[in-house]
C-alpha positions in Angstrom: 10.9 20.9 2.7 8.1 18.8 4.2 8.5 17.0 7.6 8.4 13.3 7.0 8.0 10.7 9.7 9.6 7.3 9.4 8.1 4.5 11.6 10.7 1.7 12.0 11.7 -0.8 14.6 14.0 -3.8 14.9 11.2 -5.8 16.4 9.8 -6.1 12.9 12.6 -8.6 12.4 11.1 -11.0 15.0 8.6 -12.6 12.5 10.3 -15.6 10.9 8.5 -17.5 8.1 11.4 -19.9 7.2 15.0 -20.1 6.1 14.2 -19.8 2.4 11.1 -17.6 2.6 11.3 -14.4 0.6 9.5 -12.4 3.2 12.5 -12.4 5.5 13.8 -10.3 8.4 16.7 -8.9 6.3 14.1 -6.8 4.5 13.7 -4.7 7.7 17.4 -4.7 8.4 18.0 -3.2 4.9 15.4 -0.6 5.5 16.9 0.4 8.9 20.4 0.7 7.3 19.0 2.8 4.5 17.2 5.1 6.9 20.4 5.8 8.8 22.0 7.1 5.6 19.3 9.7 4.8 20.6 13.2 5.2 17.5 15.2 6.0 17.1 17.5 8.9 13.4 17.4 8.6 13.2 13.7 8.9 11.8 12.2 12.2 12.1 8.6 13.2 9.5 7.1 15.5 8.9 3.7 17.1 5.5 2.1 16.5 2.9 1.1 19.0 1.0 -2.1 19.0 -2.5 -2.0 17.6 -5.2 -2.8 20.2 -7.6 -5.7 19.7 -10.4 -3.2 19.2 -8.4 -1.7 16.3 -7.7 -5.0 14.7 -11.4 -5.9 15.0 -12.2 -3.0 12.7 -11.2 -5.3 9.8 -10.9 -8.9 11.2 -13.2 -11.3 13.0 -12.8 -12.1 16.6 -12.4 -15.8 15.8 -9.6 -15.2 13.3 -7.7 -12.9 15.7 -7.9 -15.6 18.3 -6.5 -18.1 15.8 -3.5 -15.9 15.1 -3.0 -15.2 18.9 -2.8 -19.0 19.5 0.1 -19.2 17.1 2.2 -17.4 19.7 2.2 -20.7 21.7 3.7 -22.7 18.9 7.1 -22.7 17.2 5.5 -22.8 13.8 2.0 -22.5 12.4 1.2 -22.9 8.7 -1.7 -20.8 7.6 -1.3 -21.7 4.0 1.5 -23.0 1.8 3.0 -19.5 1.6 2.1 -18.0 5.0 3.9 -19.3 8.1 3.9 -17.9 11.6 6.4 -18.3 14.4 5.8 -17.7 18.1 6.6 -14.0 17.6 4.4 -13.4 14.6 1.3 -12.3 16.6 3.1 -9.6 18.4 5.0 -8.5 15.3 1.8 -8.3 13.3 0.2 -6.2 15.9 3.2 -3.9 15.8 2.9 -3.7 12.0 -0.8 -2.7 12.2 0.1 -0.3 15.0 3.0 1.1 13.0 0.7 2.3 10.2 -1.7 3.7 12.8 1.3 5.5 14.5 2.1 7.1 11.1 -1.5 8.0 10.3 -2.0 9.6 13.8 1.1 11.7 13.5 0.1 13.1 10.1 -3.5 13.6 11.0 -2.6 15.5 14.2 0.0 17.7 12.4 3.2 16.2 13.9 4.4 15.5 10.4 3.3 16.4 6.9 3.6 12.8 5.7 5.0 9.5 6.7 6.4 6.1 5.7 5.7 3.1 7.9 8.4 0.5 7.3 6.4 -2.4 8.7 6.5 -6.2 8.5 4.8 -8.6 7.9 2.9 -7.0 5.0 -0.9 -6.9 5.0 -2.8 -6.3 1.8 -3.7 -10.0 1.2 -5.1 -10.5 4.7 -8.8 -11.2 4.6 -11.3 -10.5 7.4 -11.0 -14.1 8.5 -8.0 -15.6 6.8 -4.2 -15.1 6.5 -2.7 -15.5 3.0 0.1 -14.3 0.8 2.6 -13.7 3.6 0.0 -11.5 5.3 -1.8 -11.8 8.7 -3.3 -8.5 9.5 -4.4 -5.9 6.9 -2.3 -3.0 8.1 -3.5 -0.4 5.6 -7.2 -1.4 5.8 -7.1 -1.2 9.6 -5.7 2.3 9.3 -8.4 3.3 6.7 -11.2 2.0 8.9 -9.7 3.7 12.0 -9.7 7.0 10.1 -13.4 6.5 9.3 -14.8 4.9 12.4 -12.6 6.5 15.1 -11.6 9.8 13.6 -14.8 10.5 11.6 -13.4 10.7 8.1 -15.6 9.9 5.1 -13.3 9.6 2.1 -10.0 7.6 2.2 -8.0 6.8 -0.9 -5.9 3.6 -0.9 -3.5 3.3 -3.8 -1.9 -0.1 -4.0 1.1 -0.4 -6.4 2.4 -3.8 -5.1 3.0 -6.2 -7.9 0.3 -8.5 -6.5 -3.3 -7.4 -6.3 -4.4 -6.6 -2.7 -7.4 -8.9 -2.6 -7.8 -8.5 1.1 -8.1 -4.8 1.0 -10.5 -5.0 -1.9 -12.7 -7.5 -0.1 -12.8 -5.4 3.1 -14.0 -2.3 1.3 -15.8 -3.8 -1.7 -19.2 -2.5 -0.6 -18.0 0.8 0.9 -18.3 4.2 -0.7 -16.0 5.6 2.0 -12.8 4.0 0.6 -11.6 4.4 -2.9 -9.4 1.4 -3.5 -7.2 1.6 -6.6 -4.7 -1.2 -7.6 -2.2 -1.5 -10.4 -0.8 -5.0 -10.4 0.6 -7.8 -12.6 -2.1 -10.0 -14.1 -2.5 -13.0 -14.4 -0.6 -13.5 -11.2 -1.1 -14.3 -7.6 -3.7 -14.1 -6.1 -5.8 -14.2 -9.3 -8.1 -11.3 -8.4 -8.2 -7.7 -9.6 -9.7 -7.8 -13.1 -11.2 -4.8 -14.7 -14.8 -5.6 -14.0 -14.2 -5.8 -10.2 -15.5 -2.3 -9.4 -17.4 -2.9 -6.1 -20.8 -4.0 -5.1 -23.9 -2.4 -3.5 -23.2 1.2 -2.3 -19.5 0.5 -3.1 -20.0 0.2 -6.9 -17.4 2.4 -8.6 -15.1 2.7 -5.6 -12.8 -0.1 -6.6 -10.6 0.6 -9.6 -8.3 -2.1 -10.9 -5.6 -1.9 -13.6 -4.4 -5.4 -14.3 -1.1 -5.3 -16.3 0.7 -8.0 -18.2 4.3 -8.8 -17.2 7.0 -6.6 -18.7 5.2 -3.3 -18.3 7.3 -0.6 -16.6 7.5 3.1 -15.8 5.8 4.6 -18.8 2.8 2.1 -18.8 2.3 2.7 -15.0 2.2 6.5 -15.5 -0.3 6.2 -18.3 -2.6 4.4 -15.9 -2.0 7.0 -13.3 -2.6 10.0 -15.6 -5.5 8.7 -17.6 -7.4 6.6 -15.0 -6.3 6.8 -11.3 -5.8 10.6 -11.0 -9.0 11.7 -12.7 -11.0 9.4 -10.4 -9.0 10.4 -7.3 -9.6 14.1 -7.9 -13.3 13.6 -8.3 -13.4 11.5 -5.1 -11.6 14.3 -3.2 -9.9 12.1 -0.5 -9.5 13.4 3.1 -6.5 11.1 3.5 -4.2 9.2 1.1 -2.7 5.8 2.0 -0.2 3.9 -0.2 0.2 0.2 -0.1 3.8 0.6 -1.1 5.1 -2.8 -2.4 8.4 -2.6 -4.3 8.1 -6.0 -6.0 7.1 -4.5 -9.3 10.8 -3.4 -9.6 12.7 -5.0 -12.4 15.1 -6.6 -10.0 12.5 -8.4 -7.9 12.7 -12.2 -8.0 8.9 -12.7 -7.6 7.4 -10.3 -10.0 7.7 -9.8 -13.8 7.3 -6.0 -14.1 9.9 -3.4 -15.1 9.5 -0.5 -12.8 12.5 1.5 -11.8 13.2 4.0 -9.0 12.2 6.8 -11.4 8.8 5.2 -11.7 8.2 5.0 -8.0 9.3 8.6 -7.7 6.8 9.7 -10.4 3.9 7.8 -8.8 4.7 9.3 -5.4 4.8 12.8 -6.9 1.4 12.3 -8.6 -0.2 11.1 -5.4 1.4 14.0 -3.4 -0.2 16.5 -5.8 -3.6 14.8 -5.3 -3.1 15.0 -1.5 -2.1 18.6 -1.8 -5.2 19.5 -3.7 -7.7 17.5 -1.6 -6.4 17.0 2.0 -3.6 19.4 2.8 -0.9 16.9 1.8 -1.9 14.1 4.2 -0.3 11.0 2.8 1.1 7.8 4.5 3.0 5.0 2.7 3.1 1.6 4.3 5.5 -1.1 3.2 4.0 -4.2 1.5 6.2 -6.5 -0.7 9.6 -6.1 -2.2 12.1 -9.0 -2.1 15.3 -7.8 -3.7 17.1 -6.0 -0.9 18.9 -3.5 -3.2 15.7 -2.6 -5.1 13.8 -2.4 -1.8 16.3 0.1 -0.2 16.8 2.2 -3.3 13.1 2.5 -4.2 12.1 3.3 -0.6 14.8 5.9 -0.4 13.4 7.5 -3.6 9.9 7.6 -2.1 11.1 9.1 1.2 13.1 11.8 -0.5 10.2 12.7 -2.8 7.8 12.9 0.2 10.1 15.6 1.5 9.9 17.8 -1.5 7.5 20.5 -2.4 6.2 19.6 -5.9 6.8 22.6 -8.1 4.4 21.8 -10.9 2.1 19.3 -12.4 4.1 16.4 -14.0 4.2 16.5 -17.7 2.4 14.2 -20.0 3.8 10.8 -20.6 4.8 10.3 -24.3 5.4 6.5 -24.1 3.6 3.6 -22.6 0.9 3.2 -25.3 0.7 -0.5 -24.5 -1.3 0.4 -21.4 -4.0 2.5 -23.2 -6.3 -0.5 -24.0 -6.3 -1.3 -20.3 -7.2 2.3 -19.5 -10.0 2.4 -22.0 -11.4 -0.9 -20.8 -11.3 0.2 -17.1 -13.0 3.4 -18.1 -15.8 1.4 -19.8 -16.6 -0.4 -16.6 -16.5 2.8 -14.6 -18.3 5.1 -17.1 -21.5 5.4 -15.0 -19.6 6.4 -11.9 -16.8 8.8 -12.9 -16.2 11.3 -15.7 -13.3 11.0 -18.0 -11.9 13.5 -20.5 -12.5 12.0 -23.9 -9.5 13.8 -25.4 -7.2 12.2 -22.8 
C-alpha cells in the first residue's frame, strides 16, 4: 500500500457565497465525514498552511490580490454573478492555495507517496487578475508554478477532469512549455472555452490539450480520451510531477453538469494517471478538489480516488471496448496536435 496524505480543515467551511449557492460549506463537511470513515492504516491527515503573498503572486497580479484582500473588510463582495465573497473568503482562499502546497511539499519531500487536498473554494477558473466561476485563487496553478519557480522542476502535468473547462489554468500556462495542461470537460458549457484548437501559443504551442465532450458522455467515452489522447501525450512529456484538478461535477448525479461519469470512471482515470506518475516521476501525484455539488456523489467519488491512490497498480488497464462516440473528438484533437506529439495510427 502507498502512503496517502489527506489535507483537510474545518476552516474551509468559513467561506460563504450565499444561502442557495451550490459551492457551499457542506461540501467540506461531507468530505470530513467521509475521511473519518476511511479504514487505512497508511492514511495520514494533515492541516494546511496559508499560502504566502509571494506564492500567490506566482500566478496573480498584486492589484488583484489587494482587491480580494479588501473583501475581508466587507460582509459581502460580488466579483461576478456567480462568485461572491464574505469577510472570511480571503483567508479561506489563502488556506486553499496553501493546502495544495502543503500536499505537494509532502509528496515532493517523501513524507507521503501521494496526496489529496480537500480544499475550498475551488480554483481552476481564477485568472491572473480576475475571480470567476466560484474561484478566487488558482490553487493548482499556484502549486505548479511553485514546483517550477521555487523547487526547480521543468515538466508539470495538470490533468483537469472537472465538468467545466479550467480556463484560468489554461490562460496562466498557455505560453509555457513547462506545464502540460490537459482538460476533459463538457462543451458547450460554462465558461465557453476549451475547444480543440486551443493548443497553446508561442513556446507553449502543443502543451495545452483539450477534449470538449457533449453532454451525456460517461465512463467509456472519458477512458477512450485518456487511452488514445491524454496518456500518449503525457508519456512523451515525461512529467516530473502530476497534479489533478479533481472536480466531481461530471458525475451523473451532479445538479450542474450533464455528464454521466460514475465512481468506476473516476477510479479508472486515477489508475491511469498513477501509472503515468509511476513511469515518469516515482509516483508523485496530488489531487486537489475543484467542483462537485451533489454531496453523495462528492463523498463517494472522492473516497474512490483516495482508495485507488493507496493501491499498487498491478498491470496496465485493459483496452476500452465501448465509448466509440468519443473517437471523432480524439481524432480531431490529434489533428491539431499532430506537429507536436506522436500518435499510434493503429490506436
